[in-house]
Gaussian input, Z-matrix of N, CA and C with variables (Angstrom, degrees):
# hf/3-21g

backbone

0 1
 N
 C     1     B1
 C     2     B2     1     A1
 N     3     B3     2     A2     1     D1
 C     4     B4     3     A3     2     D2
 C     5     B5     4     A4     3     D3
 N     6     B6     5     A5     4     D4
 C     7     B7     6     A6     5     D5
 C     8     B8     7     A7     6     D6
 N     9     B9     8     A8     7     D7
 C    10    B10     9     A9     8     D8
 C    11    B11    10    A10     9     D9
 N    12    B12    11    A11    10    D10
 C    13    B13    12    A12    11    D11
 C    14    B14    13    A13    12    D12
 N    15    B15    14    A14    13    D13
 C    16    B16    15    A15    14    D14
 C    17    B17    16    A16    15    D15
 N    18    B18    17    A17    16    D16
 C    19    B19    18    A18    17    D17
 C    20    B20    19    A19    18    D18
 N    21    B21    20    A20    19    D19
 C    22    B22    21    A21    20    D20
 C    23    B23    22    A22    21    D21
 N    24    B24    23    A23    22    D22
 C    25    B25    24    A24    23    D23
 C    26    B26    25    A25    24    D24
 N    27    B27    26    A26    25    D25
 C    28    B28    27    A27    26    D26
 C    29    B29    28    A28    27    D27
 N    30    B30    29    A29    28    D28
 C    31    B31    30    A30    29    D29
 C    32    B32    31    A31    30    D30
 N    33    B33    32    A32    31    D31
 C    34    B34    33    A33    32    D32
 C    35    B35    34    A34    33    D33
 N    36    B36    35    A35    34    D34
 C    37    B37    36    A36    35    D35
 C    38    B38    37    A37    36    D36
 N    39    B39    38    A38    37    D37
 C    40    B40    39    A39    38    D38
 C    41    B41    40    A40    39    D39
 N    42    B42    41    A41    40    D40
 C    43    B43    42    A42    41    D41
 C    44    B44    43    A43    42    D42
 N    45    B45    44    A44    43    D43
 C    46    B46    45    A45    44    D44
 C    47    B47    46    A46    45    D45
 N    48    B48    47    A47    46    D46
 C    49    B49    48    A48    47    D47
 C    50    B50    49    A49    48    D48
 N    51    B51    50    A50    49    D49
 C    52    B52    51    A51    50    D50
 C    53    B53    52    A52    51    D51
 N    54    B54    53    A53    52    D52
 C    55    B55    54    A54    53    D53
 C    56    B56    55    A55    54    D54
 N    57    B57    56    A56    55    D55
 C    58    B58    57    A57    56    D56
 C    59    B59    58    A58    57    D57
 N    60    B60    59    A59    58    D58
 C    61    B61    60    A60    59    D59
 C    62    B62    61    A61    60    D60
 N    63    B63    62    A62    61    D61
 C    64    B64    63    A63    62    D62
 C    65    B65    64    A64    63    D63
 N    66    B66    65    A65    64    D64
 C    67    B67    66    A66    65    D65
 C    68    B68    67    A67    66    D66
 N    69    B69    68    A68    67    D67
 C    70    B70    69    A69    68    D68
 C    71    B71    70    A70    69    D69
 N    72    B72    71    A71    70    D70
 C    73    B73    72    A72    71    D71
 C    74    B74    73    A73    72    D72
 N    75    B75    74    A74    73    D73
 C    76    B76    75    A75    74    D74
 C    77    B77    76    A76    75    D75
 N    78    B78    77    A77    76    D76
 C    79    B79    78    A78    77    D77
 C    80    B80    79    A79    78    D78
 N    81    B81    80    A80    79    D79
 C    82    B82    81    A81    80    D80
 C    83    B83    82    A82    81    D81
 N    84    B84    83    A83    82    D82
 C    85    B85    84    A84    83    D83
 C    86    B86    85    A85    84    D84
 N    87    B87    86    A86    85    D85
 C    88    B88    87    A87    86    D86
 C    89    B89    88    A88    87    D87
 N    90    B90    89    A89    88    D88
 C    91    B91    90    A90    89    D89
 C    92    B92    91    A91    90    D90
 N    93    B93    92    A92    91    D91
 C    94    B94    93    A93    92    D92
 C    95    B95    94    A94    93    D93
 N    96    B96    95    A95    94    D94
 C    97    B97    96    A96    95    D95
 C    98    B98    97    A97    96    D96
 N    99    B99    98    A98    97    D97
 C   100   B100    99    A99    98    D98
 C   101   B101   100   A100    99    D99
 N   102   B102   101   A101   100   D100
 C   103   B103   102   A102   101   D101
 C   104   B104   103   A103   102   D102
 N   105   B105   104   A104   103   D103
 C   106   B106   105   A105   104   D104
 C   107   B107   106   A106   105   D105
 N   108   B108   107   A107   106   D106
 C   109   B109   108   A108   107   D107
 C   110   B110   109   A109   108   D108
 N   111   B111   110   A110   109   D109
 C   112   B112   111   A111   110   D110
 C   113   B113   112   A112   111   D111
 N   114   B114   113   A113   112   D112
 C   115   B115   114   A114   113   D113
 C   116   B116   115   A115   114   D114
 N   117   B117   116   A116   115   D115
 C   118   B118   117   A117   116   D116
 C   119   B119   118   A118   117   D117
 N   120   B120   119   A119   118   D118
 C   121   B121   120   A120   119   D119
 C   122   B122   121   A121   120   D120
 N   123   B123   122   A122   121   D121
 C   124   B124   123   A123   122   D122
 C   125   B125   124   A124   123   D123
 N   126   B126   125   A125   124   D124
 C   127   B127   126   A126   125   D125
 C   128   B128   127   A127   126   D126
 N   129   B129   128   A128   127   D127
 C   130   B130   129   A129   128   D128
 C   131   B131   130   A130   129   D129
 N   132   B132   131   A131   130   D130
 C   133   B133   132   A132   131   D131
 C   134   B134   133   A133   132   D132
 N   135   B135   134   A134   133   D133
 C   136   B136   135   A135   134   D134
 C   137   B137   136   A136   135   D135
 N   138   B138   137   A137   136   D136
 C   139   B139   138   A138   137   D137
 C   140   B140   139   A139   138   D138
 N   141   B141   140   A140   139   D139
 C   142   B142   141   A141   140   D140
 C   143   B143   142   A142   141   D141
 N   144   B144   143   A143   142   D142
 C   145   B145   144   A144   143   D143
 C   146   B146   145   A145   144   D144
 N   147   B147   146   A146   145   D145
 C   148   B148   147   A147   146   D146
 C   149   B149   148   A148   147   D147
 N   150   B150   149   A149   148   D148
 C   151   B151   150   A150   149   D149
 C   152   B152   151   A151   150   D150
 N   153   B153   152   A152   151   D151
 C   154   B154   153   A153   152   D152
 C   155   B155   154   A154   153   D153
 N   156   B156   155   A155   154   D154
 C   157   B157   156   A156   155   D155
 C   158   B158   157   A157   156   D156
 N   159   B159   158   A158   157   D157
 C   160   B160   159   A159   158   D158
 C   161   B161   160   A160   159   D159
 N   162   B162   161   A161   160   D160
 C   163   B163   162   A162   161   D161
 C   164   B164   163   A163   162   D162
 N   165   B165   164   A164   163   D163
 C   166   B166   165   A165   164   D164
 C   167   B167   166   A166   165   D165
 N   168   B168   167   A167   166   D166
 C   169   B169   168   A168   167   D167
 C   170   B170   169   A169   168   D168
 N   171   B171   170   A170   169   D169
 C   172   B172   171   A171   170   D170
 C   173   B173   172   A172   171   D171
 N   174   B174   173   A173   172   D172
 C   175   B175   174   A174   173   D173
 C   176   B176   175   A175   174   D174
 N   177   B177   176   A176   175   D175
 C   178   B178   177   A177   176   D176
 C   179   B179   178   A178   177   D177
 N   180   B180   179   A179   178   D178
 C   181   B181   180   A180   179   D179
 C   182   B182   181   A181   180   D180
 N   183   B183   182   A182   181   D181
 C   184   B184   183   A183   182   D182
 C   185   B185   184   A184   183   D183
 N   186   B186   185   A185   184   D184
 C   187   B187   186   A186   185   D185
 C   188   B188   187   A187   186   D186
 N   189   B189   188   A188   187   D187
 C   190   B190   189   A189   188   D188
 C   191   B191   190   A190   189   D189
 N   192   B192   191   A191   190   D190
 C   193   B193   192   A192   191   D191
 C   194   B194   193   A193   192   D192
 N   195   B195   194   A194   193   D193
 C   196   B196   195   A195   194   D194
 C   197   B197   196   A196   195   D195
 N   198   B198   197   A197   196   D196
 C   199   B199   198   A198   197   D197
 C   200   B200   199   A199   198   D198
 N   201   B201   200   A200   199   D199
 C   202   B202   201   A201   200   D200
 C   203   B203   202   A202   201   D201
 N   204   B204   203   A203   202   D202
 C   205   B205   204   A204   203   D203
 C   206   B206   205   A205   204   D204
 N   207   B207   206   A206   205   D205
 C   208   B208   207   A207   206   D206
 C   209   B209   208   A208   207   D207

   B1=1.4468
   B2=1.5314
   B3=1.2990
   B4=1.4669
   B5=1.5276
   B6=1.3079
   B7=1.4721
   B8=1.5311
   B9=1.3376
   B10=1.4706
   B11=1.5249
   B12=1.2956
   B13=1.4612
   B14=1.5326
   B15=1.2897
   B16=1.4608
   B17=1.5270
   B18=1.3170
   B19=1.4668
   B20=1.5288
   B21=1.3331
   B22=1.4715
   B23=1.5279
   B24=1.2915
   B25=1.4639
   B26=1.5156
   B27=1.2964
   B28=1.4573
   B29=1.5190
   B30=1.3095
   B31=1.4549
   B32=1.5186
   B33=1.2946
   B34=1.4635
   B35=1.5158
   B36=1.3164
   B37=1.4647
   B38=1.5157
   B39=1.3041
   B40=1.4599
   B41=1.5171
   B42=1.3207
   B43=1.4701
   B44=1.5333
   B45=1.3377
   B46=1.4701
   B47=1.5267
   B48=1.3435
   B49=1.4659
   B50=1.5168
   B51=1.3202
   B52=1.4660
   B53=1.5229
   B54=1.3245
   B55=1.4659
   B56=1.5271
   B57=1.3225
   B58=1.4694
   B59=1.5335
   B60=1.3175
   B61=1.4682
   B62=1.5331
   B63=1.3300
   B64=1.4662
   B65=1.5370
   B66=1.3483
   B67=1.4695
   B68=1.5340
   B69=1.3286
   B70=1.4711
   B71=1.5287
   B72=1.3179
   B73=1.4731
   B74=1.5161
   B75=1.3293
   B76=1.4648
   B77=1.5245
   B78=1.3318
   B79=1.4702
   B80=1.5188
   B81=1.3230
   B82=1.4562
   B83=1.5297
   B84=1.3247
   B85=1.4701
   B86=1.5308
   B87=1.3379
   B88=1.4685
   B89=1.5264
   B90=1.3341
   B91=1.4672
   B92=1.5292
   B93=1.3172
   B94=1.4667
   B95=1.5236
   B96=1.3184
   B97=1.4607
   B98=1.5199
   B99=1.3237
   B100=1.4651
   B101=1.5331
   B102=1.3178
   B103=1.4668
   B104=1.5290
   B105=1.3280
   B106=1.4659
   B107=1.5239
   B108=1.3419
   B109=1.4673
   B110=1.5146
   B111=1.3373
   B112=1.4661
   B113=1.5283
   B114=1.3283
   B115=1.4730
   B116=1.5272
   B117=1.3176
   B118=1.4650
   B119=1.5348
   B120=1.3308
   B121=1.4626
   B122=1.5232
   B123=1.3307
   B124=1.4650
   B125=1.5253
   B126=1.3154
   B127=1.4680
   B128=1.5381
   B129=1.3329
   B130=1.4649
   B131=1.5213
   B132=1.3424
   B133=1.4608
   B134=1.5313
   B135=1.3235
   B136=1.4702
   B137=1.5335
   B138=1.3205
   B139=1.4636
   B140=1.5398
   B141=1.3246
   B142=1.4708
   B143=1.5259
   B144=1.3268
   B145=1.4749
   B146=1.5258
   B147=1.3258
   B148=1.4671
   B149=1.5297
   B150=1.3407
   B151=1.4634
   B152=1.5256
   B153=1.3312
   B154=1.4674
   B155=1.5200
   B156=1.3218
   B157=1.4682
   B158=1.5245
   B159=1.3280
   B160=1.4652
   B161=1.5314
   B162=1.3336
   B163=1.4640
   B164=1.5280
   B165=1.3358
   B166=1.4615
   B167=1.5294
   B168=1.3227
   B169=1.4576
   B170=1.5233
   B171=1.3214
   B172=1.4636
   B173=1.5323
   B174=1.3462
   B175=1.4644
   B176=1.5196
   B177=1.3390
   B178=1.4613
   B179=1.5340
   B180=1.3219
   B181=1.4687
   B182=1.5230
   B183=1.3292
   B184=1.4629
   B185=1.5197
   B186=1.3230
   B187=1.4551
   B188=1.5244
   B189=1.3181
   B190=1.4652
   B191=1.5172
   B192=1.3178
   B193=1.4658
   B194=1.5153
   B195=1.3219
   B196=1.4676
   B197=1.5235
   B198=1.3311
   B199=1.4674
   B200=1.5178
   B201=1.3399
   B202=1.4552
   B203=1.5242
   B204=1.3286
   B205=1.4677
   B206=1.5260
   B207=1.3184
   B208=1.4864
   B209=1.4998
   A1=109.34
   A2=115.79
   A3=120.22
   A4=109.89
   A5=116.15
   A6=120.75
   A7=109.04
   A8=116.08
   A9=118.68
   A10=109.22
   A11=115.57
   A12=118.68
   A13=110.14
   A14=116.40
   A15=120.46
   A16=113.27
   A17=117.18
   A18=118.10
   A19=109.75
   A20=117.04
   A21=119.69
   A22=110.90
   A23=114.93
   A24=119.30
   A25=108.30
   A26=116.08
   A27=118.25
   A28=109.01
   A29=115.91
   A30=121.28
   A31=107.37
   A32=116.15
   A33=120.42
   A34=109.09
   A35=116.01
   A36=120.81
   A37=109.47
   A38=114.26
   A39=118.75
   A40=107.02
   A41=119.01
   A42=120.88
   A43=113.24
   A44=117.51
   A45=119.39
   A46=111.84
   A47=116.69
   A48=119.52
   A49=110.52
   A50=115.80
   A51=120.07
   A52=110.15
   A53=117.60
   A54=121.55
   A55=110.87
   A56=116.67
   A57=120.89
   A58=110.39
   A59=116.91
   A60=121.44
   A61=110.14
   A62=116.16
   A63=120.91
   A64=110.50
   A65=116.66
   A66=120.97
   A67=110.51
   A68=116.83
   A69=120.03
   A70=109.99
   A71=117.45
   A72=120.89
   A73=111.65
   A74=116.82
   A75=120.62
   A76=110.98
   A77=116.30
   A78=120.91
   A79=110.57
   A80=116.03
   A81=120.70
   A82=110.48
   A83=117.23
   A84=121.36
   A85=110.76
   A86=116.19
   A87=119.24
   A88=110.62
   A89=116.89
   A90=120.83
   A91=110.71
   A92=115.87
   A93=119.34
   A94=111.18
   A95=116.61
   A96=120.96
   A97=110.22
   A98=116.72
   A99=120.65
   A100=110.39
   A101=116.95
   A102=120.99
   A103=110.72
   A104=117.16
   A105=120.29
   A106=111.34
   A107=116.27
   A108=119.75
   A109=111.07
   A110=115.85
   A111=121.23
   A112=110.47
   A113=116.04
   A114=119.32
   A115=111.49
   A116=117.31
   A117=120.42
   A118=109.98
   A119=116.64
   A120=119.88
   A121=111.00
   A122=116.52
   A123=120.56
   A124=110.35
   A125=116.92
   A126=121.24
   A127=110.29
   A128=116.09
   A129=120.02
   A130=110.95
   A131=116.23
   A132=120.82
   A133=111.00
   A134=116.70
   A135=120.25
   A136=110.51
   A137=116.51
   A138=120.98
   A139=109.98
   A140=116.23
   A141=121.14
   A142=110.08
   A143=116.59
   A144=120.13
   A145=111.24
   A146=116.58
   A147=120.78
   A148=110.27
   A149=117.02
   A150=120.13
   A151=110.80
   A152=117.26
   A153=120.77
   A154=110.99
   A155=116.72
   A156=120.93
   A157=110.65
   A158=115.06
   A159=119.82
   A160=110.42
   A161=116.69
   A162=120.38
   A163=110.90
   A164=117.36
   A165=121.00
   A166=110.59
   A167=117.29
   A168=121.47
   A169=110.33
   A170=116.19
   A171=121.12
   A172=110.61
   A173=116.83
   A174=120.76
   A175=111.03
   A176=116.05
   A177=120.39
   A178=109.97
   A179=116.26
   A180=119.73
   A181=110.80
   A182=116.92
   A183=120.04
   A184=110.53
   A185=117.38
   A186=121.71
   A187=111.39
   A188=116.79
   A189=121.61
   A190=110.96
   A191=117.33
   A192=121.00
   A193=110.53
   A194=116.47
   A195=120.31
   A196=110.49
   A197=117.41
   A198=120.81
   A199=111.05
   A200=117.21
   A201=120.71
   A202=111.25
   A203=117.04
   A204=120.89
   A205=111.75
   A206=118.07
   A207=121.16
   A208=111.64
   D1=130.47
   D2=-177.27
   D3=-83.61
   D4=129.49
   D5=-180.00
   D6=-106.74
   D7=126.13
   D8=179.43
   D9=-76.94
   D10=164.37
   D11=-178.80
   D12=-67.04
   D13=147.06
   D14=-177.09
   D15=-90.31
   D16=-8.43
   D17=-179.97
   D18=-76.68
   D19=142.66
   D20=-177.89
   D21=-66.81
   D22=150.31
   D23=177.88
   D24=-79.33
   D25=135.12
   D26=178.25
   D27=-93.22
   D28=143.94
   D29=179.54
   D30=-109.16
   D31=129.00
   D32=177.83
   D33=-90.43
   D34=120.99
   D35=177.73
   D36=-110.14
   D37=149.65
   D38=171.93
   D39=-71.36
   D40=150.55
   D41=-178.67
   D42=-54.17
   D43=-39.14
   D44=-179.45
   D45=-70.07
   D46=-32.18
   D47=175.53
   D48=-67.76
   D49=-43.92
   D50=179.42
   D51=-61.65
   D52=-41.70
   D53=179.65
   D54=-65.21
   D55=-40.30
   D56=178.71
   D57=-63.05
   D58=-43.96
   D59=179.11
   D60=-65.00
   D61=-42.99
   D62=178.91
   D63=-61.79
   D64=-43.40
   D65=-179.99
   D66=-64.19
   D67=-40.23
   D68=178.41
   D69=-64.48
   D70=-39.72
   D71=177.41
   D72=-64.61
   D73=-41.17
   D74=177.94
   D75=-63.16
   D76=-42.84
   D77=179.24
   D78=-63.32
   D79=-40.56
   D80=178.41
   D81=-62.50
   D82=-41.92
   D83=178.31
   D84=-62.90
   D85=-42.96
   D86=179.17
   D87=-63.28
   D88=-40.78
   D89=179.01
   D90=-63.47
   D91=-43.97
   D92=179.75
   D93=-65.05
   D94=-40.45
   D95=178.84
   D96=-62.67
   D97=-44.49
   D98=179.00
   D99=-63.01
   D100=-41.62
   D101=179.10
   D102=-63.01
   D103=-42.97
   D104=179.40
   D105=-64.84
   D106=-40.22
   D107=176.87
   D108=-61.42
   D109=-45.47
   D110=179.72
   D111=-59.87
   D112=-45.89
   D113=-179.08
   D114=-65.89
   D115=-36.73
   D116=178.70
   D117=-64.99
   D118=-42.29
   D119=177.89
   D120=-65.00
   D121=-41.76
   D122=178.64
   D123=-63.36
   D124=-40.67
   D125=178.59
   D126=-62.77
   D127=-45.01
   D128=178.16
   D129=-59.58
   D130=-42.89
   D131=179.58
   D132=-63.50
   D133=-42.75
   D134=178.75
   D135=-63.99
   D136=-38.85
   D137=-179.68
   D138=-64.08
   D139=-44.04
   D140=179.16
   D141=-62.40
   D142=-44.90
   D143=179.50
   D144=-62.51
   D145=-41.75
   D146=179.75
   D147=-63.55
   D148=-41.58
   D149=179.12
   D150=-64.68
   D151=-41.28
   D152=178.16
   D153=-64.08
   D154=-42.30
   D155=178.71
   D156=-63.05
   D157=-41.68
   D158=179.28
   D159=-63.18
   D160=-43.05
   D161=178.77
   D162=-64.24
   D163=-41.64
   D164=179.43
   D165=-64.17
   D166=-41.57
   D167=178.73
   D168=-64.40
   D169=-42.90
   D170=179.20
   D171=-61.01
   D172=-45.24
   D173=178.28
   D174=-62.60
   D175=-39.71
   D176=179.48
   D177=-64.32
   D178=-43.37
   D179=179.24
   D180=-64.77
   D181=-42.12
   D182=177.86
   D183=-64.18
   D184=-38.91
   D185=177.90
   D186=-63.33
   D187=-39.58
   D188=178.17
   D189=-65.82
   D190=-38.80
   D191=178.14
   D192=-67.05
   D193=-39.01
   D194=179.71
   D195=-65.17
   D196=-37.96
   D197=179.37
   D198=-68.05
   D199=-36.71
   D200=179.87
   D201=-66.25
   D202=-32.11
   D203=-178.38
   D204=-76.84
   D205=-21.98
   D206=-177.60
   D207=-73.70

């Protein structure tokens, strides 16, 4: 059985092709970074809103208990 070589085949690119591919990769990284930043900010905002809602609900429940005791 014939075994092919295990070393990866190298692809020769023209310098302008390599630069175009590199630029596309850089743009993709910037897009992903921006998306992650946006999601992190959105997550923080949701967390703050949830905490405020929880505090408001807690105050409402405490207020209801205080009224029942009066």
